[in-house]
Backbone as XML, in Angstrom:
<?xml version="1.0"?>
<chain id="A" units="angstrom">
  <residue number="1" name="MET">
    <atom name="N" x="0.846" y="-1.165" z="0.000"/>
    <atom name="CA" x="0.000" y="0.000" z="0.000"/>
    <atom name="C" x="0.893" y="1.231" z="0.000"/>
  </residue>
  <residue number="2" name="GLN">
    <atom name="N" x="0.665" y="2.110" z="-0.957"/>
    <atom name="CA" x="1.381" y="3.377" z="-1.028"/>
    <atom name="C" x="0.752" y="4.367" z="-0.060"/>
  </residue>
  <residue number="3" name="LEU">
    <atom name="N" x="1.582" y="5.155" z="0.582"/>
    <atom name="CA" x="1.107" y="6.241" z="1.424"/>
    <atom name="C" x="1.502" y="7.557" z="0.768"/>
  </residue>
  <residue number="4" name="VAL">
    <atom name="N" x="0.784" y="8.600" z="1.075"/>
    <atom name="CA" x="1.078" y="9.906" z="0.505"/>
    <atom name="C" x="2.369" y="10.437" z="1.110"/>
  </residue>
  <residue number="5" name="ALA">
    <atom name="N" x="3.250" y="10.936" z="0.280"/>
    <atom name="CA" x="4.500" y="11.517" z="0.776"/>
    <atom name="C" x="4.195" y="12.791" z="1.554"/>
  </residue>
  <residue number="6" name="ALA">
    <atom name="N" x="4.950" y="13.027" z="2.601"/>
    <atom name="CA" x="4.787" y="14.224" z="3.419"/>
    <atom name="C" x="6.135" y="14.568" z="4.030"/>
  </residue>
  <residue number="7" name="THR">
    <atom name="N" x="6.222" y="15.710" z="4.644"/>
    <atom name="CA" x="7.448" y="16.086" z="5.323"/>
    <atom name="C" x="7.421" y="15.583" z="6.749"/>
  </residue>
  <residue number="8" name="GLY">
    <atom name="N" x="8.503" y="14.972" z="7.176"/>
    <atom name="CA" x="8.578" y="14.427" z="8.524"/>
    <atom name="C" x="9.472" y="15.241" z="9.437"/>
  </residue>
  <residue number="9" name="LYS">
    <atom name="N" x="9.756" y="16.490" z="9.062"/>
    <atom name="CA" x="10.629" y="17.348" z="9.880"/>
    <atom name="C" x="11.939" y="16.632" z="10.180"/>
  </residue>
  <residue number="10" name="GLY">
    <atom name="N" x="12.556" y="16.056" z="9.147"/>
    <atom name="CA" x="13.823" y="15.363" z="9.306"/>
    <atom name="C" x="13.696" y="13.901" z="9.701"/>
  </residue>
  <residue number="11" name="ARG">
    <atom name="N" x="12.496" y="13.438" z="10.009"/>
    <atom name="CA" x="12.290" y="12.046" z="10.385"/>
    <atom name="C" x="11.951" y="11.224" z="9.145"/>
  </residue>
  <residue number="12" name="PRO">
    <atom name="N" x="12.334" y="9.945" z="9.152"/>
    <atom name="CA" x="11.932" y="9.094" z="8.031"/>
    <atom name="C" x="10.428" y="8.865" z="8.085"/>
  </residue>
  <residue number="13" name="LEU">
    <atom name="N" x="9.782" y="8.886" z="6.942"/>
    <atom name="CA" x="8.353" y="8.602" z="6.866"/>
    <atom name="C" x="8.143" y="7.299" z="6.114"/>
  </residue>
  <residue number="14" name="ILE">
    <atom name="N" x="7.093" y="6.592" z="6.467"/>
    <atom name="CA" x="6.746" y="5.360" z="5.769"/>
    <atom name="C" x="6.029" y="5.762" z="4.490"/>
  </residue>
  <residue number="15" name="THR">
    <atom name="N" x="6.619" y="5.400" z="3.361"/>
    <atom name="CA" x="6.022" y="5.749" z="2.070"/>
    <atom name="C" x="5.214" y="4.609" z="1.480"/>
  </residue>
  <residue number="16" name="ALA">
    <atom name="N" x="5.453" y="3.383" z="1.961"/>
    <atom name="CA" x="4.682" y="2.224" z="1.499"/>
    <atom name="C" x="4.879" y="1.077" z="2.481"/>
  </residue>
  <residue number="17" name="TYR">
    <atom name="N" x="3.893" y="0.176" z="2.497"/>
    <atom name="CA" x="3.997" y="-1.028" z="3.313"/>
    <atom name="C" x="3.273" y="-2.139" z="2.576"/>
  </residue>
  <residue number="18" name="GLY">
    <atom name="N" x="3.589" y="-3.375" z="2.926"/>
    <atom name="CA" x="2.967" y="-4.535" z="2.300"/>
    <atom name="C" x="4.016" y="-5.446" z="1.711"/>
  </residue>
  <residue number="19" name="ALA">
    <atom name="N" x="3.572" y="-6.573" z="1.173"/>
    <atom name="CA" x="4.471" y="-7.576" z="0.589"/>
    <atom name="C" x="5.554" y="-7.968" z="1.588"/>
  </residue>
  <residue number="20" name="GLY">
    <atom name="N" x="5.189" y="-7.961" z="2.886"/>
    <atom name="CA" x="6.114" y="-8.420" z="3.913"/>
    <atom name="C" x="7.170" y="-7.430" z="4.341"/>
  </residue>
  <residue number="21" name="GLY">
    <atom name="N" x="6.975" y="-6.136" z="4.088"/>
    <atom name="CA" x="7.988" y="-5.162" z="4.494"/>
    <atom name="C" x="7.478" y="-3.733" z="4.468"/>
  </residue>
  <residue number="22" name="PHE">
    <atom name="N" x="8.413" y="-2.804" z="4.602"/>
    <atom name="CA" x="8.110" y="-1.377" z="4.697"/>
    <atom name="C" x="9.107" y="-0.586" z="3.852"/>
  </residue>
  <residue number="23" name="ARG">
    <atom name="N" x="8.665" y="0.526" z="3.272"/>
    <atom name="CA" x="9.559" y="1.437" z="2.553"/>
    <atom name="C" x="9.518" y="2.787" z="3.250"/>
  </residue>
  <residue number="24" name="PHE">
    <atom name="N" x="10.700" y="3.346" z="3.452"/>
    <atom name="CA" x="10.842" y="4.626" z="4.135"/>
    <atom name="C" x="11.438" y="5.652" z="3.197"/>
  </residue>
  <residue number="25" name="GLY">
    <atom name="N" x="10.934" y="6.867" z="3.280"/>
    <atom name="CA" x="11.522" y="7.995" z="2.575"/>
    <atom name="C" x="12.522" y="8.662" z="3.504"/>
  </residue>
  <residue number="26" name="LEU">
    <atom name="N" x="13.780" y="8.651" z="3.101"/>
    <atom name="CA" x="14.855" y="9.244" z="3.888"/>
    <atom name="C" x="15.485" y="10.379" z="3.096"/>
  </residue>
  <residue number="27" name="GLU">
    <atom name="N" x="16.219" y="11.236" z="3.769"/>
    <atom name="CA" x="16.904" y="12.325" z="3.074"/>
    <atom name="C" x="17.881" y="11.788" z="2.039"/>
  </residue>
  <residue number="28" name="THR">
    <atom name="N" x="18.406" y="10.588" z="2.273"/>
    <atom name="CA" x="19.365" y="9.980" z="1.352"/>
    <atom name="C" x="18.695" y="9.089" z="0.311"/>
  </residue>
  <residue number="29" name="GLY">
    <atom name="N" x="17.384" y="9.043" z="0.283"/>
    <atom name="CA" x="16.652" y="8.211" z="-0.666"/>
    <atom name="C" x="15.764" y="7.211" z="0.057"/>
  </residue>
  <residue number="30" name="ASP">
    <atom name="N" x="15.125" y="6.342" z="-0.712"/>
    <atom name="CA" x="14.237" y="5.342" z="-0.136"/>
    <atom name="C" x="15.019" y="4.167" z="0.448"/>
  </residue>
  <residue number="31" name="LYS">
    <atom name="N" x="14.439" y="3.565" z="1.478"/>
    <atom name="CA" x="15.019" y="2.377" z="2.099"/>
    <atom name="C" x="13.896" y="1.385" z="2.323"/>
  </residue>
  <residue number="32" name="ARG">
    <atom name="N" x="14.095" y="0.135" z="1.927"/>
    <atom name="CA" x="13.115" y="-0.930" z="2.157"/>
    <atom name="C" x="13.639" y="-1.842" z="3.247"/>
  </residue>
  <residue number="33" name="ILE">
    <atom name="N" x="12.768" y="-2.162" z="4.193"/>
    <atom name="CA" x="13.093" y="-3.122" z="5.243"/>
    <atom name="C" x="12.134" y="-4.289" z="5.101"/>
  </residue>
  <residue number="34" name="GLU">
    <atom name="N" x="12.687" y="-5.477" z="4.920"/>
    <atom name="CA" x="11.884" y="-6.695" z="4.824"/>
    <atom name="C" x="11.566" y="-7.192" z="6.230"/>
  </residue>
  <residue number="35" name="GLY">
    <atom name="N" x="10.366" y="-7.680" z="6.432"/>
    <atom name="CA" x="9.970" y="-8.217" z="7.723"/>
    <atom name="C" x="9.508" y="-7.118" z="8.665"/>
  </residue>
  <residue number="36" name="SER">
    <atom name="N" x="9.576" y="-7.412" z="9.950"/>
    <atom name="CA" x="9.137" y="-6.467" z="10.978"/>
    <atom name="C" x="10.128" y="-5.324" z="11.118"/>
  </residue>
  <residue number="37" name="VAL">
    <atom name="N" x="9.655" y="-4.230" z="11.714"/>
    <atom name="CA" x="10.489" y="-3.038" z="11.813"/>
    <atom name="C" x="10.376" y="-2.415" z="13.202"/>
  </residue>
  <residue number="38" name="LEU">
    <atom name="N" x="11.505" y="-1.883" z="13.672"/>
    <atom name="CA" x="11.559" y="-1.024" z="14.852"/>
    <atom name="C" x="11.985" y="0.359" z="14.379"/>
  </residue>
  <residue number="39" name="ILE">
    <atom name="N" x="11.390" y="1.385" z="14.947"/>
    <atom name="CA" x="11.856" y="2.740" z="14.686"/>
    <atom name="C" x="12.213" y="3.333" z="16.043"/>
  </residue>
  <residue number="40" name="LEU">
    <atom name="N" x="13.505" y="3.540" z="16.244"/>
    <atom name="CA" x="14.027" y="4.079" z="17.489"/>
    <atom name="C" x="14.912" y="5.274" z="17.164"/>
  </residue>
  <residue number="41" name="ALA">
    <atom name="N" x="14.738" y="6.351" z="17.885"/>
    <atom name="CA" x="15.542" y="7.562" z="17.666"/>
    <atom name="C" x="15.541" y="7.935" z="16.182"/>
  </residue>
  <residue number="42" name="ASP">
    <atom name="N" x="14.372" y="7.849" z="15.564"/>
    <atom name="CA" x="14.176" y="8.222" z="14.165"/>
    <atom name="C" x="14.958" y="7.360" z="13.185"/>
  </residue>
  <residue number="43" name="THR">
    <atom name="N" x="15.332" y="6.154" z="13.602"/>
    <atom name="CA" x="16.076" y="5.250" z="12.731"/>
    <atom name="C" x="15.307" y="3.944" z="12.573"/>
  </residue>
  <residue number="44" name="PRO">
    <atom name="N" x="14.846" y="3.643" z="11.359"/>
    <atom name="CA" x="14.168" y="2.361" z="11.132"/>
    <atom name="C" x="15.182" y="1.233" z="10.970"/>
  </residue>
  <residue number="45" name="SER">
    <atom name="N" x="14.861" y="0.079" z="11.569"/>
    <atom name="CA" x="15.734" y="-1.089" z="11.427"/>
    <atom name="C" x="14.892" y="-2.355" z="11.477"/>
  </residue>
  <residue number="46" name="ALA">
    <atom name="N" x="15.467" y="-3.438" z="10.983"/>
    <atom name="CA" x="14.775" y="-4.729" z="10.993"/>
    <atom name="C" x="14.596" y="-5.196" z="12.430"/>
  </residue>
  <residue number="47" name="TRP">
    <atom name="N" x="13.496" y="-5.911" z="12.667"/>
    <atom name="CA" x="13.168" y="-6.426" z="14.001"/>
    <atom name="C" x="12.857" y="-7.907" z="13.852"/>
  </residue>
  <residue number="48" name="GLY">
    <atom name="N" x="13.313" y="-8.730" z="14.764"/>
    <atom name="CA" x="13.246" y="-10.185" z="14.675"/>
    <atom name="C" x="11.895" y="-10.847" z="14.504"/>
  </residue>
  <residue number="49" name="PRO">
    <atom name="N" x="10.901" y="-10.580" z="15.371"/>
    <atom name="CA" x="9.650" y="-11.344" z="15.273"/>
    <atom name="C" x="8.870" y="-10.999" z="14.008"/>
  </residue>
  <residue number="50" name="LEU">
    <atom name="N" x="8.416" y="-12.030" z="13.311"/>
    <atom name="CA" x="7.660" y="-11.793" z="12.071"/>
    <atom name="C" x="6.155" y="-11.910" z="12.260"/>
  </residue>
  <residue number="51" name="THR">
    <atom name="N" x="5.741" y="-12.530" z="13.376"/>
    <atom name="CA" x="4.319" y="-12.688" z="13.672"/>
    <atom name="C" x="4.106" y="-12.440" z="15.164"/>
  </residue>
  <residue number="52" name="MET">
    <atom name="N" x="2.855" y="-12.304" z="15.549"/>
    <atom name="CA" x="2.543" y="-12.132" z="16.959"/>
    <atom name="C" x="2.928" y="-13.378" z="17.764"/>
  </residue>
  <residue number="53" name="VAL">
    <atom name="N" x="2.849" y="-14.554" z="17.149"/>
    <atom name="CA" x="3.222" y="-15.795" z="17.827"/>
    <atom name="C" x="4.700" y="-15.762" z="18.220"/>
  </residue>
  <residue number="54" name="ASP">
    <atom name="N" x="5.532" y="-15.149" z="17.391"/>
    <atom name="CA" x="6.962" y="-15.051" z="17.677"/>
    <atom name="C" x="7.249" y="-14.253" z="18.951"/>
  </residue>
  <residue number="55" name="LEU">
    <atom name="N" x="6.294" y="-13.452" z="19.392"/>
    <atom name="CA" x="6.499" y="-12.608" z="20.570"/>
    <atom name="C" x="6.127" y="-13.288" z="21.880"/>
  </residue>
  <residue number="56" name="ALA">
    <atom name="N" x="5.566" y="-14.463" z="21.821"/>
    <atom name="CA" x="5.115" y="-15.161" z="23.032"/>
    <atom name="C" x="6.296" y="-15.713" z="23.823"/>
  </residue>
  <residue number="57" name="GLY">
    <atom name="N" x="6.090" y="-15.833" z="25.114"/>
    <atom name="CA" x="7.050" y="-16.530" z="25.963"/>
    <atom name="C" x="8.156" y="-15.667" z="26.530"/>
  </residue>
  <residue number="58" name="ALA">
    <atom name="N" x="9.215" y="-16.342" z="26.935"/>
    <atom name="CA" x="10.317" y="-15.717" z="27.663"/>
    <atom name="C" x="11.081" y="-14.687" z="26.841"/>
  </residue>
  <residue number="59" name="SER">
    <atom name="N" x="10.981" y="-14.750" z="25.532"/>
    <atom name="CA" x="11.739" y="-13.834" z="24.692"/>
    <atom name="C" x="11.094" y="-12.450" z="24.580"/>
  </residue>
  <residue number="60" name="LEU">
    <atom name="N" x="9.924" y="-12.254" z="25.176"/>
    <atom name="CA" x="9.206" y="-10.984" z="25.058"/>
    <atom name="C" x="10.062" y="-9.805" z="25.531"/>
  </residue>
  <residue number="61" name="ALA">
    <atom name="N" x="10.634" y="-9.903" z="26.712"/>
    <atom name="CA" x="11.479" y="-8.812" z="27.226"/>
    <atom name="C" x="12.697" y="-8.608" z="26.322"/>
  </residue>
  <residue number="62" name="GLU">
    <atom name="N" x="13.204" y="-9.690" z="25.771"/>
    <atom name="CA" x="14.353" y="-9.584" z="24.867"/>
    <atom name="C" x="13.971" y="-8.849" z="23.586"/>
  </residue>
  <residue number="63" name="HIS">
    <atom name="N" x="12.818" y="-9.172" z="23.018"/>
    <atom name="CA" x="12.382" y="-8.508" z="21.789"/>
    <atom name="C" x="12.166" y="-7.012" z="22.002"/>
  </residue>
  <residue number="64" name="PHE">
    <atom name="N" x="11.711" y="-6.622" z="23.179"/>
    <atom name="CA" x="11.416" y="-5.220" z="23.459"/>
    <atom name="C" x="12.545" y="-4.511" z="24.205"/>
  </residue>
  <residue number="65" name="ALA">
    <atom name="N" x="13.675" y="-5.174" z="24.421"/>
    <atom name="CA" x="14.797" y="-4.575" z="25.138"/>
    <atom name="C" x="15.265" y="-3.247" z="24.538"/>
  </residue>
  <residue number="66" name="PRO">
    <atom name="N" x="15.363" y="-3.110" z="23.206"/>
    <atom name="CA" x="15.786" y="-1.811" z="22.666"/>
    <atom name="C" x="14.818" y="-0.675" z="23.017"/>
  </residue>
  <residue number="67" name="ILE">
    <atom name="N" x="13.538" y="-0.998" z="23.126"/>
    <atom name="CA" x="12.536" y="0.006" z="23.503"/>
    <atom name="C" x="12.640" y="0.312" z="24.988"/>
  </residue>
  <residue number="68" name="LEU">
    <atom name="N" x="12.797" y="-0.715" z="25.800"/>
    <atom name="CA" x="12.913" y="-0.511" z="27.245"/>
    <atom name="C" x="14.134" y="0.329" z="27.598"/>
  </residue>
  <residue number="69" name="ALA">
    <atom name="N" x="15.172" y="0.244" z="26.781"/>
    <atom name="CA" x="16.384" y="1.041" z="27.009"/>
    <atom name="C" x="16.126" y="2.540" z="26.839"/>
  </residue>
  <residue number="70" name="LEU">
    <atom name="N" x="15.000" y="2.897" z="26.241"/>
    <atom name="CA" x="14.657" y="4.306" z="26.024"/>
    <atom name="C" x="13.813" y="4.886" z="27.157"/>
  </residue>
  <residue number="71" name="LYS">
    <atom name="N" x="13.745" y="4.170" z="28.269"/>
    <atom name="CA" x="12.966" y="4.637" z="29.424"/>
    <atom name="C" x="13.325" y="6.092" z="29.738"/>
  </residue>
  <residue number="72" name="GLY">
    <atom name="N" x="12.302" y="6.914" z="29.901"/>
    <atom name="CA" x="12.498" y="8.319" z="30.193"/>
    <atom name="C" x="12.715" y="9.195" z="28.967"/>
  </residue>
  <residue number="73" name="LYS">
    <atom name="N" x="12.894" y="8.572" z="27.807"/>
    <atom name="CA" x="13.140" y="9.320" z="26.574"/>
    <atom name="C" x="11.969" y="9.266" z="25.602"/>
  </residue>
  <residue number="74" name="ILE">
    <atom name="N" x="11.064" y="8.301" z="25.811"/>
    <atom name="CA" x="9.898" y="8.175" z="24.942"/>
    <atom name="C" x="8.632" y="8.125" z="25.784"/>
  </residue>
  <residue number="75" name="GLU">
    <atom name="N" x="7.528" y="8.544" z="25.174"/>
    <atom name="CA" x="6.236" y="8.541" z="25.849"/>
    <atom name="C" x="5.545" y="7.183" z="25.746"/>
  </residue>
  <residue number="76" name="PHE">
    <atom name="N" x="5.633" y="6.567" z="24.565"/>
    <atom name="CA" x="4.880" y="5.339" z="24.309"/>
    <atom name="C" x="5.481" y="4.577" z="23.141"/>
  </residue>
  <residue number="77" name="VAL">
    <atom name="N" x="4.978" y="3.355" z="22.964"/>
    <atom name="CA" x="5.305" y="2.513" z="21.817"/>
    <atom name="C" x="4.061" y="2.417" z="20.953"/>
  </residue>
  <residue number="78" name="LEU">
    <atom name="N" x="4.210" y="2.684" z="19.687"/>
    <atom name="CA" x="3.158" y="2.463" z="18.700"/>
    <atom name="C" x="3.414" y="1.066" z="18.142"/>
  </residue>
  <residue number="79" name="PHE">
    <atom name="N" x="2.490" y="0.143" z="18.395"/>
    <atom name="CA" x="2.698" y="-1.262" z="18.058"/>
    <atom name="C" x="1.694" y="-1.701" z="17.008"/>
  </residue>
  <residue number="80" name="GLY">
    <atom name="N" x="2.189" y="-2.037" z="15.812"/>
    <atom name="CA" x="1.366" y="-2.546" z="14.722"/>
    <atom name="C" x="1.356" y="-4.062" z="14.754"/>
  </residue>
  <residue number="81" name="THR">
    <atom name="N" x="0.165" y="-4.647" z="14.847"/>
    <atom name="CA" x="0.027" y="-6.089" z="15.068"/>
    <atom name="C" x="-0.122" y="-6.919" z="13.794"/>
  </residue>
  <residue number="82" name="GLY">
    <atom name="N" x="0.063" y="-6.315" z="12.637"/>
    <atom name="CA" x="-0.127" y="-7.050" z="11.392"/>
    <atom name="C" x="-1.431" y="-6.631" z="10.737"/>
  </residue>
  <residue number="83" name="THR">
    <atom name="N" x="-2.061" y="-7.559" z="10.039"/>
    <atom name="CA" x="-3.263" y="-7.248" z="9.266"/>
    <atom name="C" x="-4.443" y="-6.822" z="10.128"/>
  </residue>
  <residue number="84" name="GLY">
    <atom name="N" x="-4.644" y="-7.494" z="11.241"/>
    <atom name="CA" x="-5.805" y="-7.196" z="12.075"/>
    <atom name="C" x="-5.408" y="-6.719" z="13.455"/>
  </residue>
  <residue number="85" name="ILE">
    <atom name="N" x="-6.401" y="-6.262" z="14.199"/>
    <atom name="CA" x="-6.154" y="-5.861" z="15.582"/>
    <atom name="C" x="-6.110" y="-7.115" z="16.441"/>
  </residue>
  <residue number="86" name="LEU">
    <atom name="N" x="-5.057" y="-7.256" z="17.172"/>
    <atom name="CA" x="-4.869" y="-8.394" z="18.059"/>
    <atom name="C" x="-4.486" y="-7.870" z="19.433"/>
  </residue>
  <residue number="87" name="PRO">
    <atom name="N" x="-4.791" y="-8.620" z="20.476"/>
    <atom name="CA" x="-4.365" y="-8.170" z="21.806"/>
    <atom name="C" x="-2.841" y="-8.235" z="21.906"/>
  </residue>
  <residue number="88" name="PRO">
    <atom name="N" x="-2.271" y="-7.407" z="22.761"/>
    <atom name="CA" x="-0.810" y="-7.464" z="22.922"/>
    <atom name="C" x="-0.398" y="-8.790" z="23.545"/>
  </residue>
  <residue number="89" name="PRO">
    <atom name="N" x="0.833" y="-9.196" z="23.335"/>
    <atom name="CA" x="1.311" y="-10.427" z="23.965"/>
    <atom name="C" x="1.164" y="-10.325" z="25.482"/>
  </residue>
  <residue number="90" name="VAL">
    <atom name="N" x="0.862" y="-11.451" z="26.112"/>
    <atom name="CA" x="0.702" y="-11.501" z="27.563"/>
    <atom name="C" x="1.980" y="-10.989" z="28.225"/>
  </residue>
  <residue number="91" name="GLY">
    <atom name="N" x="1.828" y="-10.034" z="29.119"/>
    <atom name="CA" x="2.954" y="-9.484" z="29.860"/>
    <atom name="C" x="3.544" y="-8.219" z="29.281"/>
  </residue>
  <residue number="92" name="LEU">
    <atom name="N" x="3.227" y="-7.891" z="28.026"/>
    <atom name="CA" x="3.834" y="-6.712" z="27.408"/>
    <atom name="C" x="3.433" y="-5.425" z="28.126"/>
  </residue>
  <residue number="93" name="ARG">
    <atom name="N" x="2.159" y="-5.270" z="28.418"/>
    <atom name="CA" x="1.721" y="-4.045" z="29.123"/>
    <atom name="C" x="2.454" y="-3.883" z="30.450"/>
  </residue>
  <residue number="94" name="ASP">
    <atom name="N" x="2.634" y="-4.982" z="31.199"/>
    <atom name="CA" x="3.323" y="-4.916" z="32.490"/>
    <atom name="C" x="4.792" y="-4.531" z="32.322"/>
  </residue>
  <residue number="95" name="ILE">
    <atom name="N" x="5.451" y="-5.113" z="31.333"/>
    <atom name="CA" x="6.861" y="-4.797" z="31.077"/>
    <atom name="C" x="7.019" y="-3.317" z="30.751"/>
  </residue>
  <residue number="96" name="LEU">
    <atom name="N" x="6.163" y="-2.810" z="29.869"/>
    <atom name="CA" x="6.250" y="-1.402" z="29.479"/>
    <atom name="C" x="5.844" y="-0.478" z="30.620"/>
  </residue>
  <residue number="97" name="LYS">
    <atom name="N" x="4.836" y="-0.872" z="31.367"/>
    <atom name="CA" x="4.391" y="-0.059" z="32.507"/>
    <atom name="C" x="5.518" y="0.094" z="33.526"/>
  </residue>
  <residue number="98" name="GLY">
    <atom name="N" x="6.255" y="-0.978" z="33.761"/>
    <atom name="CA" x="7.391" y="-0.921" z="34.671"/>
    <atom name="C" x="8.459" y="0.058" z="34.228"/>
  </residue>
  <residue number="99" name="ALA">
    <atom name="N" x="8.541" y="0.309" z="32.920"/>
    <atom name="CA" x="9.496" y="1.272" z="32.366"/>
    <atom name="C" x="8.845" y="2.643" z="32.132"/>
  </residue>
  <residue number="100" name="GLU">
    <atom name="N" x="7.600" y="2.785" z="32.581"/>
    <atom name="CA" x="6.841" y="4.036" z="32.405"/>
    <atom name="C" x="6.704" y="4.422" z="30.929"/>
  </residue>
  <residue number="101" name="ILE">
    <atom name="N" x="6.449" y="3.407" z="30.094"/>
    <atom name="CA" x="6.250" y="3.593" z="28.659"/>
    <atom name="C" x="4.845" y="3.122" z="28.320"/>
  </residue>
  <residue number="102" name="GLY">
    <atom name="N" x="4.071" y="3.975" z="27.673"/>
    <atom name="CA" x="2.720" y="3.616" z="27.276"/>
    <atom name="C" x="2.703" y="2.706" z="26.064"/>
  </residue>
  <residue number="103" name="LEU">
    <atom name="N" x="1.536" y="2.176" z="25.741"/>
    <atom name="CA" x="1.380" y="1.267" z="24.604"/>
    <atom name="C" x="0.138" y="1.651" z="23.823"/>
  </residue>
  <residue number="104" name="GLU">
    <atom name="N" x="0.318" y="1.898" z="22.545"/>
    <atom name="CA" x="-0.785" y="2.120" z="21.603"/>
    <atom name="C" x="-0.719" y="0.985" z="20.602"/>
  </residue>
  <residue number="105" name="ILE">
    <atom name="N" x="-1.770" y="0.191" z="20.528"/>
    <atom name="CA" x="-1.771" y="-1.000" z="19.688"/>
    <atom name="C" x="-2.869" y="-0.882" z="18.641"/>
  </residue>
  <residue number="106" name="MET">
    <atom name="N" x="-2.529" y="-1.233" z="17.401"/>
    <atom name="CA" x="-3.476" y="-1.153" z="16.292"/>
    <atom name="C" x="-2.948" y="-1.995" z="15.135"/>
  </residue>
  <residue number="107" name="PRO">
    <atom name="N" x="-3.794" y="-2.288" z="14.139"/>
    <atom name="CA" x="-3.296" y="-3.001" z="12.960"/>
    <atom name="C" x="-2.173" y="-2.205" z="12.287"/>
  </residue>
  <residue number="108" name="THR">
    <atom name="N" x="-1.263" y="-2.895" z="11.654"/>
    <atom name="CA" x="-0.112" y="-2.242" z="11.037"/>
    <atom name="C" x="-0.489" y="-1.148" z="10.033"/>
  </residue>
  <residue number="109" name="PRO">
    <atom name="N" x="-1.494" y="-1.335" z="9.152"/>
    <atom name="CA" x="-1.827" y="-0.233" z="8.239"/>
    <atom name="C" x="-2.180" y="1.063" z="8.988"/>
  </residue>
  <residue number="110" name="ALA">
    <atom name="N" x="-2.956" y="0.957" z="10.056"/>
    <atom name="CA" x="-3.294" y="2.142" z="10.847"/>
    <atom name="C" x="-2.060" y="2.685" z="11.567"/>
  </residue>
  <residue number="111" name="ALA">
    <atom name="N" x="-1.189" y="1.791" z="12.027"/>
    <atom name="CA" x="0.027" y="2.226" z="12.712"/>
    <atom name="C" x="0.951" y="2.993" z="11.768"/>
  </residue>
  <residue number="112" name="CYS">
    <atom name="N" x="1.008" y="2.592" z="10.509"/>
    <atom name="CA" x="1.827" y="3.315" z="9.528"/>
    <atom name="C" x="1.317" y="4.744" z="9.349"/>
  </residue>
  <residue number="113" name="ARG">
    <atom name="N" x="0.012" y="4.880" z="9.180"/>
    <atom name="CA" x="-0.573" y="6.221" z="9.018"/>
    <atom name="C" x="-0.391" y="7.057" z="10.275"/>
  </residue>
  <residue number="114" name="THR">
    <atom name="N" x="-0.594" y="6.436" z="11.430"/>
    <atom name="CA" x="-0.448" y="7.152" z="12.702"/>
    <atom name="C" x="0.999" y="7.582" z="12.915"/>
  </residue>
  <residue number="115" name="TYR">
    <atom name="N" x="1.932" y="6.701" z="12.606"/>
    <atom name="CA" x="3.353" y="7.053" z="12.725"/>
    <atom name="C" x="3.663" y="8.296" z="11.899"/>
  </residue>
  <residue number="116" name="ASN">
    <atom name="N" x="3.266" y="8.301" z="10.630"/>
    <atom name="CA" x="3.566" y="9.450" z="9.778"/>
    <atom name="C" x="2.983" y="10.733" z="10.351"/>
  </residue>
  <residue number="117" name="HIS">
    <atom name="N" x="1.776" y="10.669" z="10.861"/>
    <atom name="CA" x="1.144" y="11.853" z="11.449"/>
    <atom name="C" x="1.918" y="12.319" z="12.688"/>
  </residue>
  <residue number="118" name="LEU">
    <atom name="N" x="2.211" y="11.399" z="13.595"/>
    <atom name="CA" x="2.903" y="11.766" z="14.828"/>
    <atom name="C" x="4.336" y="12.212" z="14.576"/>
  </residue>
  <residue number="119" name="ALA">
    <atom name="N" x="4.984" y="11.645" z="13.563"/>
    <atom name="CA" x="6.359" y="12.044" z="13.248"/>
    <atom name="C" x="6.433" y="13.513" z="12.863"/>
  </residue>
  <residue number="120" name="THR">
    <atom name="N" x="5.400" y="14.010" z="12.204"/>
    <atom name="CA" x="5.403" y="15.423" z="11.805"/>
    <atom name="C" x="5.134" y="16.351" z="12.985"/>
  </residue>
  <residue number="121" name="GLU">
    <atom name="N" x="4.651" y="15.780" z="14.101"/>
    <atom name="CA" x="4.388" y="16.583" z="15.300"/>
    <atom name="C" x="5.586" y="16.638" z="16.245"/>
  </residue>
  <residue number="122" name="GLY">
    <atom name="N" x="6.620" y="15.875" z="15.962"/>
    <atom name="CA" x="7.808" y="15.890" z="16.805"/>
    <atom name="C" x="7.653" y="15.144" z="18.119"/>
  </residue>
  <residue number="123" name="ARG">
    <atom name="N" x="6.723" y="14.209" z="18.195"/>
    <atom name="CA" x="6.498" y="13.428" z="19.425"/>
    <atom name="C" x="7.665" y="12.468" z="19.659"/>
  </residue>
  <residue number="124" name="HIS">
    <atom name="N" x="7.876" y="12.089" z="20.914"/>
    <atom name="CA" x="8.939" y="11.163" z="21.305"/>
    <atom name="C" x="8.323" y="9.795" z="21.584"/>
  </residue>
  <residue number="125" name="PHE">
    <atom name="N" x="8.490" y="8.870" z="20.641"/>
    <atom name="CA" x="7.903" y="7.548" z="20.765"/>
    <atom name="C" x="8.715" y="6.550" z="19.962"/>
  </residue>
  <residue number="126" name="ALA">
    <atom name="N" x="8.475" y="5.289" z="20.210"/>
    <atom name="CA" x="9.108" y="4.214" z="19.454"/>
    <atom name="C" x="8.018" y="3.482" z="18.675"/>
  </residue>
  <residue number="127" name="VAL">
    <atom name="N" x="8.449" y="2.743" z="17.674"/>
    <atom name="CA" x="7.510" y="1.992" z="16.838"/>
    <atom name="C" x="8.004" y="0.554" z="16.713"/>
  </residue>
  <residue number="128" name="ALA">
    <atom name="N" x="7.074" y="-0.385" z="16.845"/>
    <atom name="CA" x="7.344" y="-1.796" z="16.579"/>
    <atom name="C" x="6.197" y="-2.280" z="15.717"/>
  </residue>
  <residue number="129" name="MET">
    <atom name="N" x="6.508" y="-2.813" z="14.521"/>
    <atom name="CA" x="5.426" y="-3.241" z="13.613"/>
    <atom name="C" x="5.727" y="-4.587" z="12.987"/>
  </residue>
  <residue number="130" name="ILE">
    <atom name="N" x="4.693" y="-5.419" z="13.017"/>
    <atom name="CA" x="4.701" y="-6.698" z="12.311"/>
    <atom name="C" x="4.250" y="-6.406" z="10.877"/>
  </residue>
  <residue number="131" name="PRO">
    <atom name="N" x="4.876" y="-6.994" z="9.859"/>
    <atom name="CA" x="4.497" y="-6.675" z="8.479"/>
    <atom name="C" x="3.165" y="-7.289" z="8.050"/>
  </residue>
  <residue number="132" name="VAL">
    <atom name="N" x="2.634" y="-6.736" z="6.983"/>
    <atom name="CA" x="1.457" y="-7.323" z="6.319"/>
    <atom name="C" x="1.903" y="-7.838" z="4.960"/>
  </residue>
  <residue number="133" name="THR">
    <atom name="N" x="1.215" y="-8.861" z="4.483"/>
    <atom name="CA" x="1.618" y="-9.430" z="3.190"/>
    <atom name="C" x="0.694" y="-8.955" z="2.095"/>
  </residue>
</chain>
């Protein structure tokens, strides 16, 4: 799905998503990331879990460790769950609450649009998104 190009005040914006990945508009050109994505400190990078099932169990804190390291620097995590709205993995809210980080959860297409909007406002947040195919 193509998204409308906009100015992100120096932040990368998501210009397209689908086919198992994301495309970002950067000052240096477009960048495609296959699979899931984390956006931390305005830098998009690949993220390990490809489905919500991959986030279950003991590895949950490990998957979110880069976000937890931003305690005090971000307000919340924008979490895209893939094609549909799904509940967060068991324990995620507690882990984030302990770090005083909020959680906004929505399907990935909505999370992409929300990210672009919030990026233009200069908000301090992290993004974790599961891809859609």
